[in-house]
Phi, psi and omega in degrees: 000128182280138175281147179296142178276097186291331179294315178295320178297320180296315179297318179298316181296318181291335179284321184275320184240153180266167173260025171292130181242147181232133176232125182295125179260318184194167170228173190284350179069211186293338181293324187246347183296124180060024177248133177287123183229159179201173174055050174291152176205142182267145169278175185289341181275357179061019173237325184264144181209165175244158178210139177258116185245134179292137184281128179282340181284108186290343180268349182289147179279336178274111182290328175230157182233134176276121173252146173250126177246157176218124178273121181273170176294338176275005177068024168269156175247122175266145184232143170214151172283140186280313187261089182291324182281352184253005185290147180227099183262007184291138175258004181260144182286131179251124183289333186266346185288134177262146183281145179205163177255134164279133185230120167282126187243331184199154170247147173228140178278132184235066180088192186280337186243353184231157173217164186225140175251138171251137182214160177261134183234200182302144181060025177063021179287146178266123181253151171240134180238116181262135179216155179280158179280162180303139016270000177289152175224049182262117184246124176283153175301144183291152178228158173293136177294320182238115177285325180241110180282125180297151180297334183282352182254139173206161173099190186259121174299136188223316183251128191230152168198161177225148167268200176291335187218003179230158179245132181237145176200168178240147175260142177296332180275343180227066193272017171241018178228154178240136179250150180213160180258169166290178188283166179295328176291333179273357177114344178053040189232005176240146184243141180224165173258140174297320178098056183266359186300324182289344180268355170050059176295131184257003177229151179293145177285129179242352179202140174224146178216129182242145174289156182305329182266012178067018188269336185220134184241132177250132185230131173246129172244145193200143156226188188293342183245338186227155173206150176222147183238132181232158176215143177207160174264149179236142169230143183243142180215102178054045175091343177269173181225160173227126177268129177231151174055048178283115185226154172265135181259138178293141176294138181292343176216114184289349180270358180241153169259138185254132188231351183210165180207157175220128177271142173287115183291352184249000182209107185298336184268001187240133178203169181244135172250132186247123183230156183208177171212184185299319182294315179296320179299318181298333181258013180054045179228167175201166175259136174253121177258120179272117179257132182222116185055042176067015174238158182279114176285326181170182177210157175211154176270134182221160176280140175222153179289139174293331185271013183309303187291334181283315187256013178060031180278127178290152175303147184280071180221136181223131171282135180274130188292337190264350176201197184266016180291150176232117182270144179200173177259116180273123181287151175242180180295329177267206180273351183286151179231133184258124175295123185222174174213152173269124185260012182107338179226334184204171179266131180240129176277139179270175179271005179301121185270358178279121186248006180246034181291130175267317181204159177208158175217142177259134182293154181302332178277358177074011188250351183231143185234109182264129185235134170246135188246157163286189183304133351289127186291136176187175175237138179226148173238125179247155165282150182233116184230129172259119178285000000 
């Protein structure tokens, strides 16, 4: 009788499964237990995070509420509401109140001790919430990002991205233009147009991605049948901009329409283009093409929310800060989704046994893994270790 070849078994196991390990650190407690949540995001201190939770009060005008959580060294989670001026505690039905979503959209670093959250509030106003970094949990009352709205802007902010110091977005009513602010050092209080009118975009913008230094802009335009991808360089001079080298990029697969993109925050030359078709849409899946120096590094099939474009939910894909791995949810034949990652050449399944993940985010230090689940709904934070 032959003995099993343990060396071959070991090699096989390491090829199929990763040695990524997860250890549960904490959960959201009563704030998140059995509550539908979405759009988690980490602050720069890797302790503070935001979460959008659906409001149980059927009479409230805010359909979702932005909560700020903070994981302590004792592995407790502290909670506060982000938009104090936007709270609606009324239990009485208001005939005139219009429904809206509170949306956490971006984080900005504000020096060594402070960080800032940008969010969408009532009447589509953009709010800024300044808070200190861990171990402090001091949150200033939210303020309007823009006290004076320029005459050239109208509509609902919808597509968002940030560089290290500027905020960029698209309006649903002006969906062939991109707006941006001055820098955080300059006050983050003035709004400008990139100036795309001369390029006559014929499809609405559905995705924008900027490099951390504001030097290169990636633009996706899309409708249900067509999509176009553009790239350009930007230079700034006293708040104005100059567009250079505006080019259209060929789709990596002519049989798919591309509607979204994600830039690698750690590599200016690397980004993801996301494409789909009717069959993929029906199965809540899409293909992610990893572009590196304008060539295709690889692609993988991943699970995506059907409600992404409606609720501004980012695709469930995360670049890992410590190497070139890309984490995503790999679909299976059933409803389960396996947490996996692209290692630069192939897809590796992790040992995470949770198969009802709705969304996840990896902390900037690469050491914490925040998970929001489908039923039973809850939030969990795990340690994330690569052996």
